[in-house]
N, C-alpha and C positions, 0 to 999 in steps of 0.2 A: 480115469481112476475112482471117481466117487460112484459110479454105477455098478463097479464091480464086475462087468463085462469084458472080456477079453477074446482074442482069436490067437490061436496058434497058427504060427507060419508054417511053411512046407519043410520036409525032412531035407537036411544039407546045413551047409555053413554059410553065414554071410547072408541072410537074406535080405533082398530088396522088393520094394512094390512099387507098381504103376498103377494107381488107382483109377486113372481114367481109361487106361487100357485094360482093366479088370483081370491083371496078371500079377503074380508073383515069380520072383527069380532067386535061384540059391544056388550055391556051388554043390555039386553033387560028384564026389571024386574029384577029377580034375576038369570036369566041364561045366559050363554055365548052363542051366536048365530053366524052362519056364513052366509055371504051374497055373491053372485058372485061380482068381482071387477067391471063389466060393470054397467055404469049408465045406466037409472036412478034408480037402485035399486028396479025395479018393481018386481022382484021374491020374492017369500015369503022366509023370513030367516027360517033356519032350526037348530036345535039344535048342538052345537060343539061336535063331535064325536072324540073318541081317546084321550081323556084329562079327568082326574078326578078333573073339576072345579066345586066347591061347592059354590054358592053365591058369585061371584067376584067382588071385588071394582076397579081392575085395570086388564088390559090385555095387554101383549106383545107378539110379535110372531117374529120369524126369518122370512127371505125374502121368505124362501121356505114352511113356515107354519107347519115345522115338530118338532118345539121346541117352547113351550109356558111357558112364567114365568106371575105370577099372584099373588094378594093378596087377601085375604078372611078376612071380618071384624071378630073382636072376642069382647069378652066384655070390657067393660071400655074404649071404643075408641083405643084399641089395633088392629093390623092385623097381620096376618101370611102370609109370602111370600113362593111360591112353585115354582118350575120348574119341567117339564116334558117332554121327547121325545113321539110323538104321540105314542100311543099303548103301551107306556111303564108304569112303577111306577112313581107316583108323589114323589119328594123328597123336603123336608123343606128346605128352604134357607132363613136363618134369615138376610141376606144382605138386601133382599127384603123388610123387615117390614119397614125399614126407607126409601125406594125409592132409595137405593144406588147400588142396583145389577140388571144385564140384561144380557141375554144371546143374544149374537149379531152374532152369527156364525150359523153353520159352513159354511166357504166358501171354494170352490175348491181351490186347491194350484195353486197361480200363477195370480189368479184373483184379482182384486183390490177391496176392501170392500167399 
């Protein structure tokens, strides 16, 4: 904040970043898309691969981009939360329905989070 430097994220809504993976993610229309982390985001976004995300309302990623949590809208203003390791099976995570759950690791032993 004190430096006055800033970086604008990719076009879309609900941006999320995985800095170790050097990627940004955002919801564009009804799809989760990925972008390179380098500004000015001139590269065309590509659909997110390795995750079973369907019409996401929110996205969160671990720092390495290998685990994603997200919510999907359901009928009558409800939502359902999911967690998935890249290439694995998605798992229903009810704590995410109310926005109270998130996966924040994994971190190598001895590394400060």
